[in-house]
PDB file of N, H, CA, C and O in Angstrom:
ATOM      1  N   MET A   1      -4.384  33.247  19.786  1.00  0.00           N
ATOM      2  CA  MET A   1      -3.675  31.984  19.830  1.00  0.00           C
ATOM      3  C   MET A   1      -2.756  31.857  18.620  1.00  0.00           C
ATOM      4  O   MET A   1      -3.135  32.211  17.503  1.00  0.00           O
ATOM      5  N   ALA A   2      -1.585  31.366  18.841  1.00  0.00           N
ATOM      6  H   ALA A   2      -1.277  31.079  19.747  1.00  0.00           H
ATOM      7  CA  ALA A   2      -0.638  31.161  17.744  1.00  0.00           C
ATOM      8  C   ALA A   2      -0.810  29.751  17.192  1.00  0.00           C
ATOM      9  O   ALA A   2      -0.985  28.785  17.934  1.00  0.00           O
ATOM     10  N   ARG A   3      -0.754  29.669  15.888  1.00  0.00           N
ATOM     11  H   ARG A   3      -0.611  30.454  15.285  1.00  0.00           H
ATOM     12  CA  ARG A   3      -0.843  28.358  15.251  1.00  0.00           C
ATOM     13  C   ARG A   3       0.508  27.671  15.290  1.00  0.00           C
ATOM     14  O   ARG A   3       1.547  28.331  15.269  1.00  0.00           O
ATOM     15  N   ALA A   4       0.496  26.356  15.345  1.00  0.00           N
ATOM     16  H   ALA A   4      -0.348  25.820  15.362  1.00  0.00           H
ATOM     17  CA  ALA A   4       1.748  25.599  15.322  1.00  0.00           C
ATOM     18  C   ALA A   4       2.395  25.762  13.953  1.00  0.00           C
ATOM     19  O   ALA A   4       1.716  25.746  12.926  1.00  0.00           O
ATOM     20  N   ASP A   5       3.701  25.918  13.951  1.00  0.00           N
ATOM     21  H   ASP A   5       4.253  25.931  14.785  1.00  0.00           H
ATOM     22  CA  ASP A   5       4.414  26.076  12.692  1.00  0.00           C
ATOM     23  C   ASP A   5       4.334  24.788  11.885  1.00  0.00           C
ATOM     24  O   ASP A   5       4.683  23.714  12.375  1.00  0.00           O
ATOM     25  N   ALA A   6       3.877  24.903  10.653  1.00  0.00           N
ATOM     26  H   ALA A   6       3.594  25.776  10.255  1.00  0.00           H
ATOM     27  CA  ALA A   6       3.867  23.751   9.760  1.00  0.00           C
ATOM     28  C   ALA A   6       5.268  23.570   9.208  1.00  0.00           C
ATOM     29  O   ALA A   6       5.933  24.549   8.870  1.00  0.00           O
ATOM     30  N   LYS A   7       5.711  22.361   9.114  1.00  0.00           N
ATOM     31  H   LYS A   7       5.171  21.566   9.388  1.00  0.00           H
ATOM     32  CA  LYS A   7       7.049  22.092   8.614  1.00  0.00           C
ATOM     33  C   LYS A   7       7.002  21.906   7.107  1.00  0.00           C
ATOM     34  O   LYS A   7       7.319  20.836   6.589  1.00  0.00           O
ATOM     35  N   THR A   8       6.604  22.958   6.416  1.00  0.00           N
ATOM     36  H   THR A   8       6.346  23.828   6.837  1.00  0.00           H
ATOM     37  CA  THR A   8       6.573  22.917   4.967  1.00  0.00           C
ATOM     38  C   THR A   8       7.398  24.062   4.425  1.00  0.00           C
ATOM     39  O   THR A   8       7.619  25.071   5.095  1.00  0.00           O
ATOM     40  N   THR A   9       7.839  23.887   3.222  1.00  0.00           N
ATOM     41  H   THR A   9       7.660  23.067   2.678  1.00  0.00           H
ATOM     42  CA  THR A   9       8.616  24.913   2.551  1.00  0.00           C
ATOM     43  C   THR A   9       8.113  25.022   1.128  1.00  0.00           C
ATOM     44  O   THR A   9       7.905  24.005   0.465  1.00  0.00           O
ATOM     45  N   VAL A  10       7.915  26.232   0.650  1.00  0.00           N
ATOM     46  H   VAL A  10       8.084  27.057   1.188  1.00  0.00           H
ATOM     47  CA  VAL A  10       7.546  26.433  -0.743  1.00  0.00           C
ATOM     48  C   VAL A  10       8.834  26.631  -1.518  1.00  0.00           C
ATOM     49  O   VAL A  10       9.600  27.558  -1.254  1.00  0.00           O
ATOM     50  N   LEU A  11       9.060  25.754  -2.474  1.00  0.00           N
ATOM     51  H   LEU A  11       8.437  25.001  -2.689  1.00  0.00           H
ATOM     52  CA  LEU A  11      10.276  25.810  -3.257  1.00  0.00           C
ATOM     53  C   LEU A  11      10.181  26.896  -4.323  1.00  0.00           C
ATOM     54  O   LEU A  11       9.101  27.437  -4.560  1.00  0.00           O
ATOM     55  N   ALA A  12      11.290  27.215  -4.961  1.00  0.00           N
ATOM     56  H   ALA A  12      12.167  26.774  -4.769  1.00  0.00           H
ATOM     57  CA  ALA A  12      11.339  28.270  -5.970  1.00  0.00           C
ATOM     58  C   ALA A  12      10.411  27.993  -7.151  1.00  0.00           C
ATOM     59  O   ALA A  12       9.886  28.931  -7.751  1.00  0.00           O
ATOM     60  N   ASP A  13      10.200  26.723  -7.492  1.00  0.00           N
ATOM     61  H   ASP A  13      10.626  25.961  -7.004  1.00  0.00           H
ATOM     62  CA  ASP A  13       9.329  26.401  -8.622  1.00  0.00           C
ATOM     63  C   ASP A  13       7.860  26.329  -8.219  1.00  0.00           C
ATOM     64  O   ASP A  13       7.017  25.989  -9.048  1.00  0.00           O
ATOM     65  N   GLY A  14       7.534  26.642  -6.959  1.00  0.00           N
ATOM     66  H   GLY A  14       8.219  26.917  -6.285  1.00  0.00           H
ATOM     67  CA  GLY A  14       6.151  26.684  -6.515  1.00  0.00           C
ATOM     68  C   GLY A  14       5.637  25.411  -5.893  1.00  0.00           C
ATOM     69  O   GLY A  14       4.517  25.389  -5.381  1.00  0.00           O
ATOM     70  N   LEU A  15       6.421  24.348  -5.920  1.00  0.00           N
ATOM     71  H   LEU A  15       7.330  24.366  -6.336  1.00  0.00           H
ATOM     72  CA  LEU A  15       5.979  23.093  -5.326  1.00  0.00           C
ATOM     73  C   LEU A  15       6.167  23.143  -3.814  1.00  0.00           C
ATOM     74  O   LEU A  15       7.084  23.797  -3.317  1.00  0.00           O
ATOM     75  N   ARG A  16       5.310  22.463  -3.102  1.00  0.00           N
ATOM     76  H   ARG A  16       4.565  21.933  -3.506  1.00  0.00           H
ATOM     77  CA  ARG A  16       5.371  22.461  -1.644  1.00  0.00           C
ATOM     78  C   ARG A  16       5.888  21.107  -1.164  1.00  0.00           C
ATOM     79  O   ARG A  16       5.454  20.060  -1.645  1.00  0.00           O
ATOM     80  N   TYR A  17       6.797  21.139  -0.234  1.00  0.00           N
ATOM     81  H   TYR A  17       7.150  21.990   0.156  1.00  0.00           H
ATOM     82  CA  TYR A  17       7.333  19.916   0.338  1.00  0.00           C
ATOM     83  C   TYR A  17       7.025  19.889   1.824  1.00  0.00           C
ATOM     84  O   TYR A  17       7.359  20.826   2.548  1.00  0.00           O
ATOM     85  N   LYS A  18       6.395  18.827   2.276  1.00  0.00           N
ATOM     86  H   LYS A  18       6.124  18.065   1.688  1.00  0.00           H
ATOM     87  CA  LYS A  18       6.153  18.631   3.700  1.00  0.00           C
ATOM     88  C   LYS A  18       7.187  17.655   4.210  1.00  0.00           C
ATOM     89  O   LYS A  18       7.443  16.625   3.587  1.00  0.00           O
ATOM     90  N   SER A  19       7.782  17.981   5.343  1.00  0.00           N
ATOM     91  H   SER A  19       7.575  18.818   5.849  1.00  0.00           H
ATOM     92  CA  SER A  19       8.769  17.060   5.889  1.00  0.00           C
ATOM     93  C   SER A  19       8.049  15.822   6.389  1.00  0.00           C
ATOM     94  O   SER A  19       7.000  15.913   7.027  1.00  0.00           O
ATOM     95  N   LYS A  20       8.606  14.696   6.101  1.00  0.00           N
ATOM     96  H   LYS A  20       9.459  14.622   5.582  1.00  0.00           H
ATOM     97  CA  LYS A  20       7.996  13.431   6.490  1.00  0.00           C
ATOM     98  C   LYS A  20       9.091  12.404   6.706  1.00  0.00           C
ATOM     99  O   LYS A  20      10.247  12.623   6.347  1.00  0.00           O
ATOM    100  N   VAL A  21       8.722  11.315   7.281  1.00  0.00           N
ATOM    101  H   VAL A  21       7.782  11.137   7.573  1.00  0.00           H
ATOM    102  CA  VAL A  21       9.658  10.231   7.493  1.00  0.00           C
ATOM    103  C   VAL A  21       9.967   9.608   6.143  1.00  0.00           C
ATOM    104  O   VAL A  21       9.058   9.308   5.369  1.00  0.00           O
ATOM    105  N   SER A  22      11.231   9.414   5.863  1.00  0.00           N
ATOM    106  H   SER A  22      11.970   9.657   6.492  1.00  0.00           H
ATOM    107  CA  SER A  22      11.599   8.836   4.582  1.00  0.00           C
ATOM    108  C   SER A  22      11.287   7.352   4.557  1.00  0.00           C
ATOM    109  O   SER A  22      11.195   6.707   5.602  1.00  0.00           O
ATOM    110  N   GLY A  23      11.127   6.826   3.382  1.00  0.00           N
ATOM    111  H   GLY A  23      11.201   7.349   2.533  1.00  0.00           H
ATOM    112  CA  GLY A  23      10.886   5.401   3.220  1.00  0.00           C
ATOM    113  C   GLY A  23       9.425   5.096   2.944  1.00  0.00           C
ATOM    114  O   GLY A  23       8.593   5.998   2.846  1.00  0.00           O
ATOM    115  N   SER A  24       9.135   3.847   2.823  1.00  0.00           N
ATOM    116  H   SER A  24       9.810   3.114   2.902  1.00  0.00           H
ATOM    117  CA  SER A  24       7.806   3.368   2.500  1.00  0.00           C
ATOM    118  C   SER A  24       7.226   2.605   3.683  1.00  0.00           C
ATOM    119  O   SER A  24       7.957   1.927   4.406  1.00  0.00           O
ATOM    120  N   PRO A  25       5.893   2.714   3.885  1.00  0.00           N
ATOM    121  CA  PRO A  25       5.292   1.895   4.950  1.00  0.00           C
ATOM    122  C   PRO A  25       5.290   0.409   4.603  1.00  0.00           C
ATOM    123  O   PRO A  25       5.082  -0.434   5.476  1.00  0.00           O
ATOM    124  N   PHE A  26       5.520   0.088   3.337  1.00  0.00           N
ATOM    125  H   PHE A  26       5.688   0.773   2.628  1.00  0.00           H
ATOM    126  CA  PHE A  26       5.541  -1.295   2.878  1.00  0.00           C
ATOM    127  C   PHE A  26       6.988  -1.692   2.657  1.00  0.00           C
ATOM    128  O   PHE A  26       7.474  -1.715   1.526  1.00  0.00           O
ATOM    129  N   VAL A  27       7.665  -2.002   3.739  1.00  0.00           N
ATOM    130  H   VAL A  27       7.270  -1.984   4.657  1.00  0.00           H
ATOM    131  CA  VAL A  27       9.089  -2.298   3.707  1.00  0.00           C
ATOM    132  C   VAL A  27       9.315  -3.587   2.929  1.00  0.00           C
ATOM    133  O   VAL A  27       8.661  -4.600   3.175  1.00  0.00           O
ATOM    134  N   ALA A  28      10.237  -3.532   2.002  1.00  0.00           N
ATOM    135  H   ALA A  28      10.769  -2.709   1.802  1.00  0.00           H
ATOM    136  CA  ALA A  28      10.594  -4.738   1.251  1.00  0.00           C
ATOM    137  C   ALA A  28      11.428  -5.621   2.154  1.00  0.00           C
ATOM    138  O   ALA A  28      12.413  -5.173   2.741  1.00  0.00           O
ATOM    139  N   SER A  29      11.040  -6.846   2.259  1.00  0.00           N
ATOM    140  H   SER A  29      10.240  -7.209   1.782  1.00  0.00           H
ATOM    141  CA  SER A  29      11.792  -7.756   3.130  1.00  0.00           C
ATOM    142  C   SER A  29      12.867  -8.465   2.326  1.00  0.00           C
ATOM    143  O   SER A  29      12.935  -8.345   1.102  1.00  0.00           O
ATOM    144  N   ALA A  30      13.691  -9.193   3.026  1.00  0.00           N
ATOM    145  H   ALA A  30      13.635  -9.291   4.020  1.00  0.00           H
ATOM    146  CA  ALA A  30      14.808  -9.878   2.378  1.00  0.00           C
ATOM    147  C   ALA A  30      14.322 -10.970   1.431  1.00  0.00           C
ATOM    148  O   ALA A  30      14.923 -11.187   0.379  1.00  0.00           O
ATOM    149  N   SER A  31      13.247 -11.657   1.792  1.00  0.00           N
ATOM    150  H   SER A  31      12.760 -11.481   2.647  1.00  0.00           H
ATOM    151  CA  SER A  31      12.744 -12.719   0.925  1.00  0.00           C
ATOM    152  C   SER A  31      11.563 -12.214   0.100  1.00  0.00           C
ATOM    153  O   SER A  31      10.715 -11.472   0.595  1.00  0.00           O
ATOM    154  N   PHE A  32      11.526 -12.619  -1.132  1.00  0.00           N
ATOM    155  H   PHE A  32      12.215 -13.222  -1.534  1.00  0.00           H
ATOM    156  CA  PHE A  32      10.477 -12.170  -2.057  1.00  0.00           C
ATOM    157  C   PHE A  32       9.098 -12.639  -1.599  1.00  0.00           C
ATOM    158  O   PHE A  32       8.116 -11.919  -1.781  1.00  0.00           O
ATOM    159  N   GLY A  33       9.005 -13.820  -1.013  1.00  0.00           N
ATOM    160  H   GLY A  33       9.803 -14.405  -0.865  1.00  0.00           H
ATOM    161  CA  GLY A  33       7.723 -14.379  -0.602  1.00  0.00           C
ATOM    162  C   GLY A  33       7.070 -13.650   0.559  1.00  0.00           C
ATOM    163  O   GLY A  33       5.854 -13.738   0.730  1.00  0.00           O
ATOM    164  N   ALA A  34       7.849 -12.929   1.364  1.00  0.00           N
ATOM    165  H   ALA A  34       8.837 -12.857   1.225  1.00  0.00           H
ATOM    166  CA  ALA A  34       7.300 -12.230   2.524  1.00  0.00           C
ATOM    167  C   ALA A  34       6.879 -10.804   2.184  1.00  0.00           C
ATOM    168  O   ALA A  34       6.308 -10.116   3.030  1.00  0.00           O
ATOM    169  N   ALA A  35       7.146 -10.354   0.977  1.00  0.00           N
ATOM    170  H   ALA A  35       7.610 -10.914   0.290  1.00  0.00           H
ATOM    171  CA  ALA A  35       6.782  -8.998   0.563  1.00  0.00           C
ATOM    172  C   ALA A  35       5.263  -8.881   0.432  1.00  0.00           C
ATOM    173  O   ALA A  35       4.563  -9.889   0.329  1.00  0.00           O
ATOM    174  N   THR A  36       4.763  -7.655   0.436  1.00  0.00           N
ATOM    175  H   THR A  36       5.331  -6.837   0.519  1.00  0.00           H
ATOM    176  CA  THR A  36       3.328  -7.453   0.288  1.00  0.00           C
ATOM    177  C   THR A  36       3.008  -6.944  -1.104  1.00  0.00           C
ATOM    178  O   THR A  36       3.858  -6.386  -1.797  1.00  0.00           O
ATOM    179  N   MET A  37       1.761  -7.151  -1.495  1.00  0.00           N
ATOM    180  H   MET A  37       1.070  -7.605  -0.932  1.00  0.00           H
ATOM    181  CA  MET A  37       1.228  -6.639  -2.760  1.00  0.00           C
ATOM    182  C   MET A  37      -0.158  -6.106  -2.478  1.00  0.00           C
ATOM    183  O   MET A  37      -0.801  -6.515  -1.511  1.00  0.00           O
ATOM    184  N   SER A  38      -0.619  -5.198  -3.311  1.00  0.00           N
ATOM    185  H   SER A  38      -0.096  -4.865  -4.096  1.00  0.00           H
ATOM    186  CA  SER A  38      -1.985  -4.716  -3.150  1.00  0.00           C
ATOM    187  C   SER A  38      -2.911  -5.555  -4.012  1.00  0.00           C
ATOM    188  O   SER A  38      -2.569  -5.941  -5.130  1.00  0.00           O
ATOM    189  N   CYS A  39      -4.080  -5.826  -3.474  1.00  0.00           N
ATOM    190  H   CYS A  39      -4.358  -5.512  -2.566  1.00  0.00           H
ATOM    191  CA  CYS A  39      -5.096  -6.599  -4.181  1.00  0.00           C
ATOM    192  C   CYS A  39      -5.723  -5.730  -5.265  1.00  0.00           C
ATOM    193  O   CYS A  39      -6.017  -4.559  -5.023  1.00  0.00           O
ATOM    194  N   PHE A  40      -5.929  -6.280  -6.441  1.00  0.00           N
ATOM    195  H   PHE A  40      -5.690  -7.231  -6.638  1.00  0.00           H
ATOM    196  CA  PHE A  40      -6.533  -5.544  -7.544  1.00  0.00           C
ATOM    197  C   PHE A  40      -7.990  -5.204  -7.240  1.00  0.00           C
ATOM    198  O   PHE A  40      -8.496  -4.185  -7.709  1.00  0.00           O
ATOM    199  N   MET A  41      -8.665  -6.045  -6.463  1.00  0.00           N
ATOM    200  H   MET A  41      -8.254  -6.873  -6.082  1.00  0.00           H
ATOM    201  CA  MET A  41     -10.087  -5.842  -6.177  1.00  0.00           C
ATOM    202  C   MET A  41     -10.327  -4.876  -5.012  1.00  0.00           C
ATOM    203  O   MET A  41     -11.095  -3.924  -5.155  1.00  0.00           O
ATOM    204  N   CYS A  42      -9.682  -5.107  -3.859  1.00  0.00           N
ATOM    205  H   CYS A  42      -9.059  -5.880  -3.743  1.00  0.00           H
ATOM    206  CA  CYS A  42      -9.966  -4.278  -2.675  1.00  0.00           C
ATOM    207  C   CYS A  42      -8.890  -3.234  -2.399  1.00  0.00           C
ATOM    208  O   CYS A  42      -9.151  -2.271  -1.677  1.00  0.00           O
ATOM    209  N   GLY A  43      -7.684  -3.395  -2.954  1.00  0.00           N
ATOM    210  H   GLY A  43      -7.472  -4.177  -3.540  1.00  0.00           H
ATOM    211  CA  GLY A  43      -6.618  -2.421  -2.780  1.00  0.00           C
ATOM    212  C   GLY A  43      -5.817  -2.565  -1.498  1.00  0.00           C
ATOM    213  O   GLY A  43      -4.881  -1.796  -1.278  1.00  0.00           O
ATOM    214  N   LYS A  44      -6.153  -3.524  -0.645  1.00  0.00           N
ATOM    215  H   LYS A  44      -6.914  -4.148  -0.824  1.00  0.00           H
ATOM    216  CA  LYS A  44      -5.422  -3.701   0.606  1.00  0.00           C
ATOM    217  C   LYS A  44      -4.115  -4.443   0.354  1.00  0.00           C
ATOM    218  O   LYS A  44      -4.042  -5.324  -0.502  1.00  0.00           O
ATOM    219  N   HIS A  45      -3.078  -4.073   1.117  1.00  0.00           N
ATOM    220  H   HIS A  45      -3.138  -3.357   1.812  1.00  0.00           H
ATOM    221  CA  HIS A  45      -1.795  -4.766   1.021  1.00  0.00           C
ATOM    222  C   HIS A  45      -1.843  -6.009   1.880  1.00  0.00           C
ATOM    223  O   HIS A  45      -2.238  -5.966   3.045  1.00  0.00           O
ATOM    224  N   ARG A  46      -1.439  -7.101   1.297  1.00  0.00           N
ATOM    225  H   ARG A  46      -1.118  -7.136   0.351  1.00  0.00           H
ATOM    226  CA  ARG A  46      -1.418  -8.386   1.987  1.00  0.00           C
ATOM    227  C   ARG A  46      -0.117  -9.102   1.615  1.00  0.00           C
ATOM    228  O   ARG A  46       0.471  -8.821   0.571  1.00  0.00           O
ATOM    229  N   PRO A  47       0.331 -10.029   2.471  1.00  0.00           N
ATOM    230  CA  PRO A  47       1.509 -10.834   2.106  1.00  0.00           C
ATOM    231  C   PRO A  47       1.234 -11.615   0.818  1.00  0.00           C
ATOM    232  O   PRO A  47       0.105 -12.025   0.551  1.00  0.00           O
ATOM    233  N   ARG A  48       2.284 -11.809   0.035  1.00  0.00           N
ATOM    234  H   ARG A  48       3.201 -11.476   0.252  1.00  0.00           H
ATOM    235  CA  ARG A  48       2.115 -12.526  -1.240  1.00  0.00           C
ATOM    236  C   ARG A  48       1.597 -13.941  -1.028  1.00  0.00           C
ATOM    237  O   ARG A  48       0.982 -14.518  -1.925  1.00  0.00           O
ATOM    238  N   SER A  49       1.841 -14.504   0.156  1.00  0.00           N
ATOM    239  H   SER A  49       2.340 -14.035   0.884  1.00  0.00           H
ATOM    240  CA  SER A  49       1.372 -15.867   0.418  1.00  0.00           C
ATOM    241  C   SER A  49      -0.155 -15.930   0.507  1.00  0.00           C
ATOM    242  O   SER A  49      -0.731 -17.007   0.352  1.00  0.00           O
ATOM    243  N   LEU A  50      -0.825 -14.791   0.755  1.00  0.00           N
ATOM    244  H   LEU A  50      -0.357 -13.916   0.882  1.00  0.00           H
ATOM    245  CA  LEU A  50      -2.285 -14.757   0.828  1.00  0.00           C
ATOM    246  C   LEU A  50      -2.924 -14.292  -0.479  1.00  0.00           C
ATOM    247  O   LEU A  50      -4.135 -14.084  -0.545  1.00  0.00           O
ATOM    248  N   MET A  51      -2.096 -14.131  -1.524  1.00  0.00           N
ATOM    249  H   MET A  51      -1.112 -14.300  -1.470  1.00  0.00           H
ATOM    250  CA  MET A  51      -2.601 -13.650  -2.805  1.00  0.00           C
ATOM    251  C   MET A  51      -2.673 -14.780  -3.806  1.00  0.00           C
ATOM    252  O   MET A  51      -1.950 -15.771  -3.709  1.00  0.00           O
ATOM    253  N   GLY A  52      -3.551 -14.612  -4.759  1.00  0.00           N
ATOM    254  H   GLY A  52      -4.138 -13.806  -4.838  1.00  0.00           H
ATOM    255  CA  GLY A  52      -3.661 -15.523  -5.890  1.00  0.00           C
ATOM    256  C   GLY A  52      -3.816 -14.684  -7.138  1.00  0.00           C
ATOM    257  O   GLY A  52      -3.822 -13.456  -7.057  1.00  0.00           O
ATOM    258  N   THR A  53      -3.941 -15.314  -8.285  1.00  0.00           N
ATOM    259  H   THR A  53      -3.936 -16.312  -8.351  1.00  0.00           H
ATOM    260  CA  THR A  53      -4.152 -14.563  -9.516  1.00  0.00           C
ATOM    261  C   THR A  53      -5.515 -14.909 -10.094  1.00  0.00           C
ATOM    262  O   THR A  53      -6.005 -16.031  -9.972  1.00  0.00           O
ATOM    263  N   ARG A  54      -6.097 -13.921 -10.718  1.00  0.00           N
ATOM    264  H   ARG A  54      -5.698 -13.009 -10.817  1.00  0.00           H
ATOM    265  CA  ARG A  54      -7.394 -14.091 -11.363  1.00  0.00           C
ATOM    266  C   ARG A  54      -7.377 -13.260 -12.633  1.00  0.00           C
ATOM    267  O   ARG A  54      -6.827 -12.159 -12.651  1.00  0.00           O
ATOM    268  N   LYS A  55      -7.975 -13.780 -13.689  1.00  0.00           N
ATOM    269  H   LYS A  55      -8.422 -14.674 -13.674  1.00  0.00           H
ATOM    270  CA  LYS A  55      -8.049 -13.011 -14.928  1.00  0.00           C
ATOM    271  C   LYS A  55      -9.127 -11.954 -14.800  1.00  0.00           C
ATOM    272  O   LYS A  55     -10.297 -12.262 -14.573  1.00  0.00           O
ATOM    273  N   VAL A  56      -8.716 -10.696 -14.950  1.00  0.00           N
ATOM    274  H   VAL A  56      -7.766 -10.445 -15.135  1.00  0.00           H
ATOM    275  CA  VAL A  56      -9.638  -9.568 -14.899  1.00  0.00           C
ATOM    276  C   VAL A  56      -9.406  -8.756 -16.161  1.00  0.00           C
ATOM    277  O   VAL A  56      -8.304  -8.263 -16.401  1.00  0.00           O
ATOM    278  N   LEU A  57     -10.438  -8.622 -16.953  1.00  0.00           N
ATOM    279  H   LEU A  57     -11.333  -9.023 -16.758  1.00  0.00           H
ATOM    280  CA  LEU A  57     -10.359  -7.880 -18.214  1.00  0.00           C
ATOM    281  C   LEU A  57      -9.228  -8.384 -19.112  1.00  0.00           C
ATOM    282  O   LEU A  57      -8.529  -7.600 -19.755  1.00  0.00           O
ATOM    283  N   GLY A  58      -9.064  -9.702 -19.142  1.00  0.00           N
ATOM    284  H   GLY A  58      -9.631 -10.339 -18.619  1.00  0.00           H
ATOM    285  CA  GLY A  58      -8.096 -10.311 -20.031  1.00  0.00           C
ATOM    286  C   GLY A  58      -6.660 -10.345 -19.534  1.00  0.00           C
ATOM    287  O   GLY A  58      -5.784 -10.831 -20.248  1.00  0.00           O
ATOM    288  N   LYS A  59      -6.387  -9.841 -18.325  1.00  0.00           N
ATOM    289  H   LYS A  59      -7.099  -9.446 -17.745  1.00  0.00           H
ATOM    290  CA  LYS A  59      -5.031  -9.868 -17.775  1.00  0.00           C
ATOM    291  C   LYS A  59      -5.055 -10.542 -16.415  1.00  0.00           C
ATOM    292  O   LYS A  59      -6.039 -10.436 -15.683  1.00  0.00           O
ATOM    293  N   SER A  60      -3.990 -11.225 -16.078  1.00  0.00           N
ATOM    294  H   SER A  60      -3.191 -11.311 -16.673  1.00  0.00           H
ATOM    295  CA  SER A  60      -3.875 -11.849 -14.764  1.00  0.00           C
ATOM    296  C   SER A  60      -3.521 -10.779 -13.744  1.00  0.00           C
ATOM    297  O   SER A  60      -2.538 -10.056 -13.908  1.00  0.00           O
ATOM    298  N   GLN A  61      -4.326 -10.679 -12.690  1.00  0.00           N
ATOM    299  H   GLN A  61      -5.125 -11.266 -12.557  1.00  0.00           H
ATOM    300  CA  GLN A  61      -4.118  -9.682 -11.639  1.00  0.00           C
ATOM    301  C   GLN A  61      -3.997 -10.381 -10.294  1.00  0.00           C
ATOM    302  O   GLN A  61      -4.589 -11.440 -10.084  1.00  0.00           O
ATOM    303  N   ALA A  62      -3.228  -9.789  -9.380  1.00  0.00           N
ATOM    304  H   ALA A  62      -2.748  -8.928  -9.551  1.00  0.00           H
ATOM    305  CA  ALA A  62      -3.088 -10.329  -8.026  1.00  0.00           C
ATOM    306  C   ALA A  62      -4.312  -9.931  -7.209  1.00  0.00           C
ATOM    307  O   ALA A  62      -4.647  -8.751  -7.108  1.00  0.00           O
ATOM    308  N   VAL A  63      -4.978 -10.931  -6.626  1.00  0.00           N
ATOM    309  H   VAL A  63      -4.706 -11.890  -6.708  1.00  0.00           H
ATOM    310  CA  VAL A  63      -6.163 -10.691  -5.799  1.00  0.00           C
ATOM    311  C   VAL A  63      -6.056 -11.527  -4.528  1.00  0.00           C
ATOM    312  O   VAL A  63      -5.286 -12.485  -4.462  1.00  0.00           O
ATOM    313  N   CYS A  64      -6.836 -11.152  -3.525  1.00  0.00           N
ATOM    314  H   CYS A  64      -7.462 -10.374  -3.578  1.00  0.00           H
ATOM    315  CA  CYS A  64      -6.878 -11.910  -2.278  1.00  0.00           C
ATOM    316  C   CYS A  64      -7.393 -13.318  -2.558  1.00  0.00           C
ATOM    317  O   CYS A  64      -8.281 -13.515  -3.386  1.00  0.00           O
ATOM    318  N   SER A  65      -6.819 -14.296  -1.852  1.00  0.00           N
ATOM    319  H   SER A  65      -6.097 -14.137  -1.179  1.00  0.00           H
ATOM    320  CA  SER A  65      -7.247 -15.666  -2.057  1.00  0.00           C
ATOM    321  C   SER A  65      -7.630 -16.263  -0.715  1.00  0.00           C
ATOM    322  O   SER A  65      -6.815 -16.174   0.203  1.00  0.00           O
ATOM    323  N   PRO A  66      -8.776 -16.853  -0.522  1.00  0.00           N
ATOM    324  CA  PRO A  66      -9.801 -17.212  -1.484  1.00  0.00           C
ATOM    325  C   PRO A  66     -10.672 -16.024  -1.921  1.00  0.00           C
ATOM    326  O   PRO A  66     -11.163 -16.005  -3.050  1.00  0.00           O
ATOM    327  N   SER A  67     -10.868 -15.026  -1.033  1.00  0.00           N
ATOM    328  H   SER A  67     -10.469 -15.041  -0.116  1.00  0.00           H
ATOM    329  CA  SER A  67     -11.594 -13.816  -1.422  1.00  0.00           C
ATOM    330  C   SER A  67     -11.249 -12.694  -0.450  1.00  0.00           C
ATOM    331  O   SER A  67     -10.747 -12.944   0.646  1.00  0.00           O
ATOM    332  N   CYS A  68     -11.518 -11.469  -0.851  1.00  0.00           N
ATOM    333  H   CYS A  68     -11.926 -11.265  -1.741  1.00  0.00           H
ATOM    334  CA  CYS A  68     -11.247 -10.315   0.002  1.00  0.00           C
ATOM    335  C   CYS A  68     -12.071 -10.390   1.280  1.00  0.00           C
ATOM    336  O   CYS A  68     -11.565 -10.125   2.370  1.00  0.00           O
ATOM    337  N   LYS A  69     -13.327 -10.748   1.143  1.00  0.00           N
ATOM    338  H   LYS A  69     -13.738 -10.963   0.258  1.00  0.00           H
ATOM    339  CA  LYS A  69     -14.244 -10.797   2.280  1.00  0.00           C
ATOM    340  C   LYS A  69     -13.796 -11.875   3.286  1.00  0.00           C
ATOM    341  O   LYS A  69     -13.835 -11.652   4.497  1.00  0.00           O
ATOM    342  N   ALA A  70     -13.373 -13.034   2.778  1.00  0.00           N
ATOM    343  H   ALA A  70     -13.341 -13.215   1.795  1.00  0.00           H
ATOM    344  CA  ALA A  70     -12.944 -14.112   3.666  1.00  0.00           C
ATOM    345  C   ALA A  70     -11.699 -13.725   4.453  1.00  0.00           C
ATOM    346  O   ALA A  70     -11.592 -14.066   5.631  1.00  0.00           O
ATOM    347  N   LEU A  71     -10.747 -13.014   3.825  1.00  0.00           N
ATOM    348  H   LEU A  71     -10.834 -12.737   2.868  1.00  0.00           H
ATOM    349  CA  LEU A  71      -9.544 -12.592   4.538  1.00  0.00           C
ATOM    350  C   LEU A  71      -9.843 -11.503   5.549  1.00  0.00           C
ATOM    351  O   LEU A  71      -9.220 -11.457   6.610  1.00  0.00           O
ATOM    352  N   ASP A  72     -10.797 -10.618   5.235  1.00  0.00           N
ATOM    353  H   ASP A  72     -11.303 -10.656   4.374  1.00  0.00           H
ATOM    354  CA  ASP A  72     -11.181  -9.575   6.204  1.00  0.00           C
ATOM    355  C   ASP A  72     -11.813 -10.191   7.445  1.00  0.00           C
ATOM    356  O   ASP A  72     -11.533  -9.767   8.566  1.00  0.00           O
ATOM    357  N   GLU A  73     -12.670 -11.196   7.244  1.00  0.00           N
ATOM    358  H   GLU A  73     -12.898 -11.541   6.333  1.00  0.00           H
ATOM    359  CA  GLU A  73     -13.328 -11.854   8.374  1.00  0.00           C
ATOM    360  C   GLU A  73     -12.324 -12.668   9.195  1.00  0.00           C
ATOM    361  O   GLU A  73     -12.448 -12.747  10.417  1.00  0.00           O
ATOM    362  N   ALA A  74     -11.345 -13.264   8.545  1.00  0.00           N
ATOM    363  H   ALA A  74     -11.244 -13.199   7.553  1.00  0.00           H
ATOM    364  CA  ALA A  74     -10.344 -14.071   9.242  1.00  0.00           C
ATOM    365  C   ALA A  74      -9.422 -13.202  10.088  1.00  0.00           C
ATOM    366  O   ALA A  74      -8.919 -13.657  11.116  1.00  0.00           O
ATOM    367  N   SER A  75      -9.193 -11.963   9.675  1.00  0.00           N
ATOM    368  H   SER A  75      -9.601 -11.593   8.840  1.00  0.00           H
ATOM    369  CA  SER A  75      -8.279 -11.094  10.412  1.00  0.00           C
ATOM    370  C   SER A  75      -8.947 -10.409  11.613  1.00  0.00           C
ATOM    371  O   SER A  75      -8.263  -9.734  12.383  1.00  0.00           O
ATOM    372  N   ARG A  76     -10.220 -10.561  11.785  1.00  0.00           N
ATOM    373  H   ARG A  76     -10.776 -11.109  11.159  1.00  0.00           H
ATOM    374  CA  ARG A  76     -10.933  -9.950  12.912  1.00  0.00           C
ATOM    375  C   ARG A  76     -10.845 -10.774  14.137  1.00  0.00           C
ATOM    376  O   ARG A  76     -11.392 -10.399  15.174  1.00  0.00           O
TER     377      ARG A  76
END
């Protein structure tokens, strides 16, 4: 059986590049409020309107509001 050709190329400096769709899965929208951010606690991307700030280790970090667990249950 022949294996499917992988669409990769080894460059002269030894780095490997896999062909992929350009761009980011987290498309920046026209309005700042509709953009997404990742939660400092759970790491999931959520709209900025569902985020709040909480002091973690002396710095203000973006976290899910009211909590990560509550937003996960609400999205089910």
